[in-house]
C-alpha positions as CSV (number, residue, x, y, z in Angstrom):
1,M,63.6,106.5,103.2
2,S,61.7,105.4,100.2
3,S,62.9,102.6,98.0
4,D,60.2,103.3,95.4
5,P,61.8,102.5,92.0
6,G,60.6,105.6,90.4
7,G,61.5,107.9,93.3
8,V,58.0,109.0,93.8
9,G,57.4,110.0,97.4
10,A,61.1,109.8,98.3
11,A,62.5,112.4,100.6
12,A,65.3,114.6,99.4
13,V,68.7,114.1,101.0
14,A,71.4,116.8,100.7
15,C,74.9,116.8,102.2
16,V,77.8,119.2,102.4
17,A,81.3,118.1,103.5
18,T,84.9,118.8,103.1
19,T,86.7,116.7,100.5
20,A,88.7,115.1,103.3
21,E,85.5,114.0,105.1
22,V,84.2,112.3,102.0
23,L,87.4,110.5,101.1
24,A,87.6,109.2,104.7
25,H,84.0,108.0,104.8
26,P,83.9,104.2,105.4
27,E,81.2,103.6,102.7
28,L,83.0,105.5,100.0
29,D,85.9,104.6,97.8
30,E,87.2,105.9,94.5
31,R,86.7,102.4,93.1
32,L,82.9,103.0,93.1
33,L,83.3,105.4,90.2
34,A,82.4,104.1,86.7
35,P,85.0,103.6,84.0
36,W,83.9,106.8,82.2
37,E,84.3,108.8,85.3
38,R,87.8,107.5,85.9
39,R,88.7,108.4,82.3
40,R,87.6,112.0,83.0
41,L,89.7,112.1,86.1
42,A,92.8,111.2,84.1
43,G,92.6,114.6,82.5
44,I,92.8,116.5,85.8
45,R,96.4,117.4,86.5
46,V,96.0,119.2,89.8
47,P,95.7,116.6,92.6
48,A,93.6,118.7,94.9
49,R,91.1,119.5,92.2
50,R,91.0,115.8,91.3
51,D,90.2,114.9,94.9
52,D,87.4,117.5,94.9
53,V,85.8,115.9,91.8
54,V,86.1,112.4,93.3
55,A,84.6,113.6,96.5
56,A,81.6,115.2,94.9
57,R,80.8,112.2,92.8
58,L,81.1,109.9,95.8
59,L,78.9,112.1,97.9
60,L,76.2,112.0,95.2
61,R,76.3,108.2,95.5
62,L,75.9,108.4,99.2
63,C,72.9,110.8,98.9
64,A,71.3,108.5,96.4
65,S,72.0,105.5,98.6
66,R,70.1,107.2,101.5
67,V,67.2,108.0,99.3
68,T,66.8,104.7,97.5
69,G,68.0,102.3,100.1
70,L,70.6,100.8,97.7
71,P,74.2,100.5,98.8
72,P,76.5,103.1,97.3
73,R,78.2,100.5,95.1
74,D,74.8,99.8,93.3
75,V,74.1,103.5,92.6
76,T,75.1,104.3,89.0
77,P,74.7,108.0,88.2
78,A,75.1,109.2,84.6
79,Q,75.4,112.6,83.0
80,R,73.9,114.3,80.0
81,C,74.4,117.8,78.7
82,P,71.1,119.5,78.0
83,G,72.9,121.8,75.5
84,C,74.6,119.4,73.2
85,G,72.7,116.3,74.2
86,R,75.8,114.2,74.7
87,D,76.5,111.9,77.6
88,G,79.5,112.0,80.0
89,H,79.1,115.6,81.1
90,G,76.4,118.0,82.1
91,R,73.5,117.4,84.5
92,P,73.7,114.2,86.5
93,Y,70.8,111.8,86.7
94,L,69.9,108.3,87.9
95,S,68.9,106.4,84.8
96,D,66.9,103.8,86.7
97,R,65.1,106.3,88.9
98,P,63.4,108.8,86.5
99,G,61.5,110.4,89.3
100,L,64.6,111.5,91.2
101,G,66.7,114.6,90.4
102,A,70.4,114.7,91.3
103,S,73.1,117.4,91.6
104,F,76.6,117.8,92.9
105,S,79.1,120.6,93.4
106,H,82.8,121.0,94.4
107,A,85.1,123.8,95.1
108,D,88.5,124.2,96.8
109,G,88.3,121.3,99.3
110,L,84.5,121.3,99.5
111,A,81.8,119.0,98.1
112,A,78.0,119.0,98.1
113,A,75.3,116.8,96.6
114,V,71.6,116.3,96.7
115,V,69.2,113.7,95.4
116,G,65.4,114.1,95.7
117,P,62.1,114.1,93.8
118,G,61.9,116.4,90.8
119,P,64.5,118.9,89.6
120,V,67.2,119.7,92.2
121,G,70.4,121.8,92.1
122,I,73.1,122.5,94.7
123,D,76.1,124.7,94.7
124,V,78.9,125.2,97.3
125,E,81.6,127.8,97.5
126,P,84.2,128.8,100.1
127,L,83.2,131.7,102.4
128,T,86.3,133.6,101.2
129,R,85.5,133.4,97.5
130,R,84.5,136.7,95.9
131,P,82.8,136.6,92.5
132,G,83.1,139.4,90.1
133,P,83.7,141.9,88.7
134,A,80.3,143.5,89.2
135,S,80.1,144.4,85.4
136,V,80.2,140.7,84.6
137,L,77.8,139.7,87.4
138,R,75.2,142.1,86.0
139,R,75.2,140.1,82.8
140,L,74.4,136.9,84.7
141,L,72.3,138.1,87.7
142,P,69.4,140.5,88.2
143,H,70.8,144.1,88.1
144,D,68.8,145.3,91.1
145,E,70.2,142.5,93.3
146,V,73.7,143.1,92.2
147,D,73.3,146.8,92.8
148,A,71.9,146.2,96.2
149,A,74.8,143.9,97.1
150,C,77.4,146.4,95.8
151,A,75.8,149.1,98.0
152,E,76.8,147.3,101.1
153,P,80.0,148.2,102.9
154,D,81.5,144.8,102.0
155,P,79.6,143.6,99.0
156,G,81.6,140.3,98.7
157,P,79.4,138.1,101.0
158,A,76.2,139.3,99.4
159,L,77.5,138.8,95.9
160,L,78.7,135.3,96.8
161,R,75.2,134.4,98.0
162,L,73.7,135.7,94.8
163,W,76.2,133.6,92.8
164,V,75.5,130.3,94.6
165,R,71.7,130.9,94.3
166,R,72.1,131.4,90.6
167,E,74.2,128.3,90.2
168,A,71.8,126.1,92.1
169,L,68.8,127.3,90.1
170,F,70.8,126.7,86.9
171,K,71.6,123.2,87.9
172,A,68.0,122.5,88.8
173,G,67.1,123.8,85.3
174,R,64.2,125.9,86.6
175,D,63.7,129.2,88.4
176,D,60.3,128.5,90.0
177,V,61.5,126.0,92.6
178,P,62.1,126.5,96.3
179,L,65.5,127.9,97.1
180,T,67.5,127.8,100.4
181,V,70.9,129.5,101.0
182,W,72.8,128.9,104.2
183,T,76.3,129.2,105.7
184,D,78.1,126.1,107.0
185,R,80.6,127.8,109.3
186,F,82.2,124.6,110.4
187,R,83.4,124.1,106.8
188,A,83.6,127.8,106.0
189,A,81.2,127.3,103.1
190,V,78.2,129.0,101.5
191,V,75.6,126.6,100.1
192,A,72.5,127.0,97.9
193,L,70.0,124.3,97.4
194,A,67.2,124.6,94.8
195,G,64.1,122.4,94.3
196,A,64.4,120.2,97.4
197,D,62.9,121.5,100.6
198,G,61.4,118.2,101.8
199,V,57.6,117.7,102.2
200,A,55.4,120.7,102.7
201,G,58.3,123.0,103.4
202,A,60.0,120.8,106.0
203,P,63.8,121.0,106.0
204,V,65.8,118.6,103.9
205,P,67.1,115.6,105.8
206,S,70.9,115.6,106.0
207,L,73.5,112.9,106.4
208,S,76.0,112.7,109.3
209,L,78.5,114.5,107.1
210,G,76.4,117.7,106.9
211,Q,73.8,119.7,108.6
212,A,70.2,120.3,107.5
213,P,69.7,123.8,106.1
214,P,67.1,126.0,107.5
215,S,63.9,126.4,105.6
216,G,63.3,129.5,103.5
217,R,65.0,131.6,100.9
């Protein structure tokens, strides 16, 4: 994998894992988190949710490590909100690697992360989650796609895939990037990955924690 300081030419690396898998990974430890990240953790009162947040942030470091060649302890992600312009929340980025995009997600015992050239976004949800109601989804998603999903005998899975697609594109900050959606049945998760499909359409390399998604939309 590329160690180019700007990230130009680096291959994207994405990973999906359970929170337990991440917290048990030999390269990862909560002590890798920056002081500002630990301060944010102090406000999370539900232990399981706290673990999910820790896992997602650590997984981002592992993906960045695989892309840059740096050890996870030397990866220092930051966050900036594009809305308010303040640091400490919002879209993650690698301040010393301006050519690389970064994104992470967590939900109910699951974590996902991606690091790669250009804008990227990732979202993960449990297979059993059901977004809705449809009246709300129509405000956020294309009406025709919501209507098509609702016409199915069981609209839940189709609506969930629409939702993770929308979230991944939102995190990437663009709608004109490649988009892949797949199901990780081992972890009972649905995942969407935006803006990182490798070189010339090749699948994104994955870590040992996860599986490479298939190419395509």
